[in-house]
N, C-alpha and C positions, 0 to 999 in steps of 0.2 A: 701406189703411193698412199700413205696413210695420213689422216689428219685427226686432230683432237676436237670432237664436236662439243658444242654447248648443249644445255638441256633442251633448248628449243629445237635444235637440229635432231636430237634423239627422238623427241616427241613427234616431229614431222615424219621421220623414218617409220616409226611405229604406226602412225595413222595411215600412211601410204601403203604399208606392207601388210597390215592385218588382214584385210579382205582377201587379197590374192594368196596369202599364206594359208588361210583357212580353207579356201577352195582347193588349193594344192594338197593339203593334208586329208581332205575328205575323200579323195580318190582311193585312199588306202582303207580308211575306217571312219565312218561318220561319227561314231560314238567318242573316239579318242582324239578327233581332229582339234577341237578347241584346247584340250589339255596340252597337246603337242605344241600348238602355236604359243600358248602361254609359257610353256617351258622354254621354248626358243627365245621369246622376248625377255624372260627373266634372265636367261643365260647372257643375252645381249647386254642387258643393263648391268649385270654383275661384272661382266668383262670390260665394258666400255663406258659405263656411267661414271659421273663425277669428274670427267675430264682427266682421268689418270692414265688412260691408254688410248692410243690412236685407233680409230675405226677403220676397217678395211675400205678399200677404194669403192667396192660395191657392197654396201651393208645389206641391201635387200637380197642379193645373191647369197651372202653369208647366211642370212636368216633362212632362206630356202634350203640350204644345205643342212642346217641344224634341224629344221622341221623334218626333212627327209630322214636324217639319221635317227631322230626321235621316233618317227613312225615305224621305221624298220626295227628298232629296238622293241617297241611295243608289240609288233607282229611276231617277232621271235619269241618274246615272253609268252604270248597267247598260244602260239604253236606248241611250245614246250609244256605249258599247262595242260592243253588238250591231250597231248601225248601221254603225260603222266596220268591224267584221269582215265584215259582209255586203257592203259596198262593196268591200273588199279582195278578197274571194273572187270577186266578179263580174269584177274586172279582172285577177285573178291568172292568169298564164300557166300552162299545164300544164308540168310539169317535163320532159316528153318530147315528141318529135315523132313522130306516127304516120306510118309509111310502110307500103307494101305488104309490104316485106321483113321488118319487125319483127313483123307479124301481131298487134299488140295496140293497143288504144285508149289513147292517151296520157292522156286525161282520166280514164279509169277507173283506170289504173295510178297516176296522181298522187293521186287520191282515196283509193285503198286504201293507198298508202304513208303518206299524211297521218294515216290512222286508227291506224297502228301506234304503239306506245309509242316515244318518242324513242330509247331505248337500242337497241331492235331496228332501227329505221329507219336510224340512223346506221351501224350495222354493215353492214347490207345495201347501203347506198349506197357505203360505203367499199370493200366487198369486190367488188361487181359492177361498179360504174361507176368506182371509183377503182383497182380491181385491186390492192388492198393485201392482203398476207398476213394471216393471223390474228395473227401475232406483231406486225406493224406496227399493226394495229388495236388490239390490246391495249395497246401502248405509247401510241398516240394517246389512248385512252380512260382510261388509267391503271388497267387491269384485267388479269386473267390471260388467257392465250390460250384456255383452256377456257371462260371466261365469254364471251369474244367469240364463240367458236364456238357456244355454247349460244344466245346471243341471235340469231345468224344463223339457226340452225335454227328457233328459235321464230318469228322474223319471217317466214321463208319459209312455215312452216306456217300462220301467221295470214293471209298473203297468199293462199295456196292456198285456204283456207277461205272467204275473203271473195269470191273470184272464182267459187266454185261457185254 
């Protein structure tokens, strides 16, 4: 049986259900739990708010189902993203070609560069392989020369530490 609730009844449903819904969602993924609950509550208000549509007989049960569906959707998206990242990393070419003269392993260097923060990595690549000056790099990145130099030094230090 359905009934059309007033705003006070809707608010009461939300206040009663929020904690249990959050706990329920956290069993799948702590990080997405609050977003999933908020999505469920927004869906609930869009669908039943304003007294235009009758609320299900068990609105909390309905909200649990929406949270479950939302968490499953988020998990499928995350699984798909990881799968695509894995496939890409398997076919991704190293950024460098190893030769006897360079005396470094291209795959290791590529991996270590990828681990650097983007700000440091782009300064290192621009400086070493692009042969840009720090002034040119600063202009490229919209930063100061000293910031570009600091990022370069930090990045080289991080690379040195990762190779040890």
